[in-house]
C-alpha positions in Angstrom: 107.9 54.5 53.5 107.5 53.7 57.1 104.5 54.9 59.0 106.2 54.6 62.3 107.5 51.5 63.9 106.3 50.2 67.3 108.0 47.7 69.5 105.6 45.1 70.9 106.6 43.3 74.2 107.2 39.6 73.8 107.9 37.3 76.7 109.3 38.4 80.0 110.5 42.0 79.6 111.2 43.8 82.9 114.1 45.1 84.8 114.8 47.7 87.5 115.8 50.2 84.8 112.8 49.5 82.6 110.4 50.0 85.5 112.0 53.2 86.6 112.3 54.5 83.0 108.5 54.2 82.7 108.1 56.2 85.9 110.5 58.9 84.6 108.7 59.1 81.3 105.4 59.7 83.2 107.1 62.4 85.4 108.6 64.2 82.5 105.4 64.1 80.5 103.1 65.1 83.3 105.1 67.7 85.2 104.3 71.2 83.9 107.1 73.7 83.3 105.0 76.7 84.2 105.6 78.2 87.6 109.3 77.3 87.7 111.7 80.1 88.5 114.5 81.0 86.0 117.0 79.4 88.3 115.0 76.2 88.5 114.6 76.1 84.7 118.3 76.3 84.2 119.1 73.8 86.9 116.5 71.4 85.4 118.0 71.8 81.9 121.4 71.0 83.3 120.1 68.0 85.3 118.3 66.6 82.3 121.4 67.0 80.1 123.4 64.9 82.6 120.6 62.4 82.7 120.5 62.2 78.9 124.3 61.7 78.8 124.2 59.0 81.4 121.3 57.2 79.6 123.3 57.3 76.4 126.3 55.8 78.2 124.1 52.9 79.4 122.9 52.5 75.9 126.5 52.1 74.7 127.2 49.5 77.4 124.0 47.6 76.5 124.8 47.7 72.8 128.2 46.1 73.4 126.8 43.5 75.7 123.9 42.7 73.3 126.4 42.3 70.4 128.4 39.7 72.4 125.2 37.9 73.5 123.8 37.8 70.0 127.0 36.5 68.5 127.0 33.7 71.1 123.4 32.9 70.3 124.2 32.8 66.6 127.2 30.5 67.2 125.0 28.2 69.3 122.4 28.1 66.4 125.1 27.0 64.0 125.5 30.2 62.1 128.7 30.2 60.0 131.5 32.3 61.5 131.5 34.6 58.4 127.8 35.5 59.0 127.9 36.0 62.7 127.0 39.6 63.6 124.5 40.1 60.8 121.4 42.0 61.8 122.8 43.2 65.1 123.2 46.8 64.1 119.7 46.6 62.6 118.2 45.5 65.8 119.9 48.2 67.8 118.7 50.8 65.2 115.1 49.7 65.6 115.4 49.9 69.4 117.0 53.3 69.2 114.6 54.6 66.5 117.5 55.3 64.1 118.6 54.1 60.7 120.7 50.9 60.6 123.6 53.0 59.2 123.6 55.3 62.2 123.2 52.3 64.5 126.3 50.7 63.0 128.3 53.9 63.7 126.9 54.0 67.2 127.9 50.4 67.8 131.4 51.0 66.6 131.8 54.0 68.9 130.3 52.0 71.8 132.9 49.2 71.4 135.8 51.7 71.4 134.4 53.5 74.5 133.7 50.4 76.5 136.9 48.5 75.6 139.6 51.1 75.1 138.6 54.4 76.6 137.8 53.9 80.3 138.3 57.5 81.4 136.1 58.8 78.6 133.5 56.2 79.5 133.6 57.1 83.2 132.8 60.7 82.4 130.1 59.6 80.0 128.5 57.4 82.6 128.6 60.2 85.1 126.7 62.4 82.7 129.6 64.8 82.3 130.2 64.0 78.6 127.4 63.8 76.1 126.9 61.1 73.5 128.0 63.4 70.7 131.3 64.3 72.5 132.1 60.8 73.6 131.4 59.6 70.0 133.7 62.4 68.7 136.6 61.0 70.7 135.9 57.4 69.8 135.7 58.3 66.1 139.0 60.2 66.1 141.0 57.3 67.6 139.4 54.4 65.7 142.5 53.7 63.6 144.9 53.6 66.6 145.8 50.4 68.4 144.5 49.7 71.9 147.6 50.9 73.7 147.6 54.2 71.8 143.9 54.7 72.4 144.4 54.2 76.1 147.2 56.9 76.1 145.0 59.4 74.3 142.3 58.6 76.8 144.5 59.4 79.8 145.8 62.6 78.1 142.3 63.9 77.7 141.3 63.4 81.3 144.6 64.0 83.2 143.2 67.2 84.8 139.7 66.0 85.5 140.4 65.4 89.2 142.3 68.7 89.9 145.7 67.7 88.6 147.7 69.2 85.8 146.5 68.5 82.2 143.3 68.6 80.2 139.7 68.0 81.4 137.8 66.9 78.3 134.5 67.6 79.9 135.2 71.3 79.9 136.4 71.7 76.3 134.5 73.0 73.3 133.8 70.5 70.5 136.4 72.2 68.2 139.1 72.2 70.9 138.3 68.6 71.9 138.6 67.4 68.3 141.9 69.3 67.9 143.4 67.8 71.2 142.4 64.3 70.2 143.9 64.6 66.8 147.1 66.1 68.1 147.6 63.4 70.7 146.7 60.7 68.3 149.5 62.0 66.0 152.0 62.0 68.8 151.0 58.4 69.6 151.3 57.3 65.9 152.8 59.8 63.4 151.5 57.5 60.5 147.9 58.1 61.6 147.3 60.8 59.0 148.3 58.4 56.2 146.2 55.6 57.7 143.2 57.9 57.9 143.7 58.9 54.3 143.9 55.4 53.1 140.9 54.4 55.1 138.9 57.4 54.0 139.6 56.6 50.3 137.9 53.2 50.8 134.7 55.1 51.9 134.4 57.3 48.8 130.8 57.7 47.5 128.3 60.0 45.7 125.1 61.1 47.4 122.1 63.3 46.8 120.1 65.2 49.3 117.3 67.8 48.9 118.1 71.5 49.2 115.6 74.4 49.5 113.7 75.8 46.5 113.5 72.5 44.5 117.3 72.2 44.4 119.6 69.4 45.5 123.1 68.8 46.7 125.0 66.2 44.6 128.0 65.4 46.7 131.1 63.4 45.8 133.3 62.2 48.7 136.5 61.7 46.8 140.3 61.6 47.4 141.6 65.1 47.2 143.5 64.6 43.9 140.4 63.3 42.1 138.2 66.0 43.6 140.6 68.7 42.5 140.8 67.2 39.0 137.0 67.2 38.7 136.7 70.8 39.7 139.6 71.8 37.4 137.8 70.2 34.4 134.6 72.0 35.2 136.5 75.2 35.7 138.2 74.8 32.3 134.8 74.2 30.6 133.4 77.4 32.3 136.4 79.4 31.2 136.1 78.2 27.6 132.3 78.9 27.5 132.7 82.4 29.0 135.5 83.2 26.5 133.2 82.2 23.7 130.6 84.7 24.9 128.3 82.4 27.0 126.0 84.6 29.1 125.7 82.1 31.9 127.6 82.7 35.1 130.7 80.7 35.8 128.9 78.6 38.4 126.0 77.9 36.1 128.3 76.7 33.3 130.1 74.4 35.8 126.8 73.0 37.1 125.4 72.4 33.6 128.6 70.8 32.4 128.6 68.4 35.3 125.0 67.3 34.4 125.8 67.0 30.7 128.9 64.9 31.2 127.3 62.6 33.7 123.9 62.1 31.9 124.9 62.8 28.4 122.0 65.3 28.1 123.0 68.6 26.6 120.0 70.4 28.2 117.3 69.4 30.8 114.8 68.6 28.2 116.8 65.6 27.0 116.5 63.9 30.4 113.5 61.6 29.8 110.8 61.6 32.3 108.0 59.0 32.9 104.8 60.3 34.3 102.9 58.2 36.8 99.3 59.3 37.0 98.1 58.5 40.5 94.3 58.0 40.3 91.7 57.4 42.9 89.1 54.6 42.4 86.6 57.4 41.8 88.7 58.6 38.9 88.8 55.0 37.7 85.0 54.7 37.8 84.7 58.0 35.9 87.1 56.8 33.3 85.2 53.5 32.9 88.3 51.6 32.2 89.2 53.5 29.1 92.6 54.8 28.2 94.2 57.5 30.3 93.1 60.8 28.8 94.3 64.2 29.6 91.2 65.2 31.5 91.2 62.4 34.0 91.6 64.4 37.2 94.4 62.4 38.8 95.1 62.9 42.5 98.9 63.3 42.1 101.8 62.8 39.8 105.1 61.1 40.1 108.0 62.1 37.8 110.9 59.8 37.4 114.1 60.6 35.4 114.7 57.8 33.0 118.3 57.5 31.8 118.1 54.3 29.7 121.2 52.5 31.0 120.6 53.4 34.6 117.0 52.4 34.5 117.7 49.1 32.8 120.2 48.3 35.5 118.0 49.4 38.4 115.0 47.4 37.2 116.9 44.3 36.5 117.8 44.3 40.2 114.4 45.3 41.5 112.4 43.0 39.3 114.5 39.9 40.0 116.1 39.9 36.6 113.1 41.0 34.6 114.5 44.2 33.2 113.3 46.1 30.2 114.9 46.4 26.7 116.6 49.5 25.7 114.1 50.7 23.1 112.1 53.8 22.4 108.9 52.2 23.5 107.4 52.4 27.0 109.7 50.2 29.1 106.7 49.1 31.2 104.3 48.1 28.4 104.1 45.5 25.8 101.4 47.5 24.1 101.3 50.8 22.3 102.0 53.8 24.4 99.2 55.5 26.3 97.6 58.6 24.7 99.5 61.6 26.0 98.3 65.1 26.7 99.6 68.0 24.7 102.0 70.4 26.5 99.4 73.1 26.8 97.0 70.8 28.8 99.4 69.6 31.4 97.8 71.9 34.0 95.0 69.3 34.0 97.3 66.7 35.4 97.1 66.9 39.2 95.4 69.1 41.7 97.3 72.2 42.8 97.2 71.0 46.5 98.9 67.7 45.8 102.7 67.9 45.1 104.5 65.7 42.6 107.1 63.2 43.8 110.5 62.9 42.2 111.8 59.4 42.7 115.2 59.6 44.5 114.5 63.1 45.8 111.1 63.6 47.3 108.0 65.9 46.9 108.1 68.8 44.4 105.4 71.4 43.6 102.9 70.3 41.0 103.7 73.2 38.7 107.4 72.3 38.7 106.6 68.6 37.9 104.4 69.8 35.0 107.2 72.0 33.7 109.6 69.1 33.7 107.1 67.1 31.7 106.7 69.9 29.2 110.5 69.7 28.7 110.4 65.9 28.3 108.1 65.5 25.2 109.9 63.4 22.6 110.3 64.1 18.9 106.8 62.7 18.4 105.3 64.9 21.0 104.8 62.1 23.5 105.6 61.4 27.2 105.3 58.0 28.9 102.4 57.6 31.2 101.6 54.9 33.7 98.5 55.0 35.8 98.6 54.0 39.4 95.3 53.7 41.3 94.8 54.8 44.9 92.2 54.1 47.6 90.6 57.4 48.7 90.2 56.6 52.5 93.9 55.7 52.9 95.6 57.5 50.0 97.8 54.5 49.3 98.6 53.1 45.9 96.5 49.9 45.4 97.0 48.9 41.8 98.9 49.6 38.6 97.5 50.0 35.1 97.0 46.4 33.7 98.6 47.3 30.4 102.1 46.7 31.5 104.9 44.2 31.3 104.4 40.8 32.8 103.7 40.4 36.5 107.2 41.0 38.1 107.7 44.4 36.5 104.2 45.5 37.1 104.4 44.6 40.8 107.8 46.2 41.0 106.4 49.5 39.8 103.5 49.3 42.3 105.8 48.7 45.3 108.2 51.4 44.4 105.3 53.9 44.0 103.7 52.8 47.3 106.7 52.6 49.5 109.0 55.3 48.1 111.6 54.8 50.8 113.0 51.7 52.6 110.1 50.2 54.7 112.2 49.4 57.7 111.1 51.7 60.5 113.3 54.8 60.9 115.6 53.9 58.0 114.4 56.2 55.1 117.2 55.1 52.7 116.5 54.8 49.0 114.9 51.5 47.9 117.5 49.2 46.4 115.7 45.8 46.6 112.2 44.6 46.3 111.7 42.0 49.0 109.1 39.3 49.6 108.2 39.8 53.2 107.2 36.1 53.5 110.0 34.5 51.3 108.8 32.8 48.1 111.0 29.8 49.1 108.8 29.4 52.2 105.5 29.7 50.3 105.1 33.4 50.3 102.9 34.8 47.4 104.4 37.0 44.7 101.8 39.7 44.9 102.2 43.4 46.0 100.7 42.7 49.4 103.7 40.4 50.2 106.2 42.9 48.8 108.2 45.7 50.4 110.9 48.0 49.2 114.1 47.8 51.3 117.6 49.3 51.1 120.5 47.0 50.6 121.5 47.0 54.3 118.0 46.2 55.6 117.5 43.5 53.0 120.7 41.8 54.1 119.8 42.1 57.8 116.4 40.4 57.2 118.2 37.3 56.0 120.0 36.8 59.3 118.7 33.9 61.5 115.8 34.7 63.7 114.3 37.5 61.5 110.8 37.1 59.9 108.3 39.4 58.3 104.7 39.1 57.2 102.1 41.4 55.6 99.2 41.7 58.0 95.6 43.0 57.8 95.0 46.6 58.8 93.5 46.4 62.3 91.6 49.6 61.6 90.0 48.1 58.5 91.2 50.8 56.2 93.1 48.6 53.9 96.5 50.1 54.6 99.6 48.1 53.7 101.3 46.9 56.9 104.4 44.8 57.3 105.1 43.2 60.7 108.7 42.3 61.3 109.9 40.1 64.2 113.6 40.3 65.3 115.6 37.5 66.9 114.7 38.8 70.4 111.0 38.4 69.6 110.4 42.1 69.5 107.8 43.1 66.9 107.9 46.3 64.7 105.3 47.4 62.3 105.7 49.5 59.1 102.7 51.2 57.5 102.9 52.5 54.0 102.2 56.3 54.0 99.5 57.7 51.7 100.7 59.2 48.5 97.6 61.4 48.3 95.5 63.1 51.0 93.0 60.5 52.2 89.4 61.4 51.5 86.0 59.7 52.1 85.0 57.0 49.7 81.9 58.1 47.8 79.7 56.9 45.0 80.1 58.6 41.6 78.3 62.0 41.8 77.2 61.6 45.4 78.4 61.9 48.9 77.2 58.6 50.3 80.0 56.5 51.7 80.4 53.1 49.9 80.9 50.0 52.0 84.4 48.5 51.9 84.8 45.1 50.3 85.5 42.4 52.9 
């Protein structure tokens, strides 16, 4: 997980806009809002909205110019034509403090605005059309050819200077979208079919958190397949209700969806591995013995473990060192750890420290314990893996030594420490475990040199001019920090966030702070 990325100046970095931007930042931060009249407040809100829109327009122009310059630099450096353009959206995302996925969308809209929509861009530059509304227009015409885009552009702004026709700067979002789509259809009646074919190539399934420990599992599917899925679930609900099932129709449909995807007839069949996150104080108290139920861990991590899915995910994450599909602990070559009985799970974790469900996020400790109760196997066991944290930072520092050989053990540590893609502002799920300093260039294979990245960020890092290194914590707290340098020489830092609340380092049974090694 990123602890906030910061750009560090490198080389000559100044321009008229940069100098004035710093002045404006100071004015905005230091000018109080108290004492303004209601009229002044509204006028300032409007002026700042125009300023924000104009600034976004310049960002679009800069992004397009940067892409062209970066492609030229890559060509001059001998980069193969097929690889030119790699890492450009990632650099823009870092500069704009947004994920690389959002940055790629922004760059696509910027190209359309700057190259094919001159009237829309003119309104954008003047601060009369916001970034959102300009992007709305660019997104709706993206499948038209350049001539058709220009015609839509003229149609939208025909009345802007007092003549007959539309003025896009005065329309609501809903009407603006409707007008763009209508004119796009007039320009190319096949646009609906083109959009449908293009949309089908972007089908996906995603998960995002919902309130009250729920989640939204979304399938973006072609209409026919989506209707077929819903019809199958509806039929299952009708059958169950006809047989006297007391669950509601929606509950039966949701449970059937889970059962058909996971193969689990009820939640208790979804295996869960428990990660006990221990502080070094707990480790000292335990004296290196096996993990007992009364070991006062600082937090817990629950991870669903469908056998096939986990085998696939780990084979990727651990560079091919996956685990066998057996009933034994997939992360241990020894006998399973002793496990607590269901009635003693309250001892696992403090009430003020939430659990963490991999792929979802924080969950209340009582809920995590309930999931574990439901996950005991036929022998009354659950899988436990101990991860040790450093009290002053709250970061994961080590993994129980009784584990699979080095790659899998380090993989587990990095996944528990980082949780999300380590690229600043990304936040996507981890898909690859990356050596910050490549092994081919002499980088070590330890956890300090590792970072969890999403697929897009891992690919961007391989583009020419990118480098990353694990660096010492300047505050001396032992936090894990990765410093990434982009082709422009701009430096960003990613600090792993604590998985537990940091607390002073103390000796066993006392309050005296222990000196830090090194």
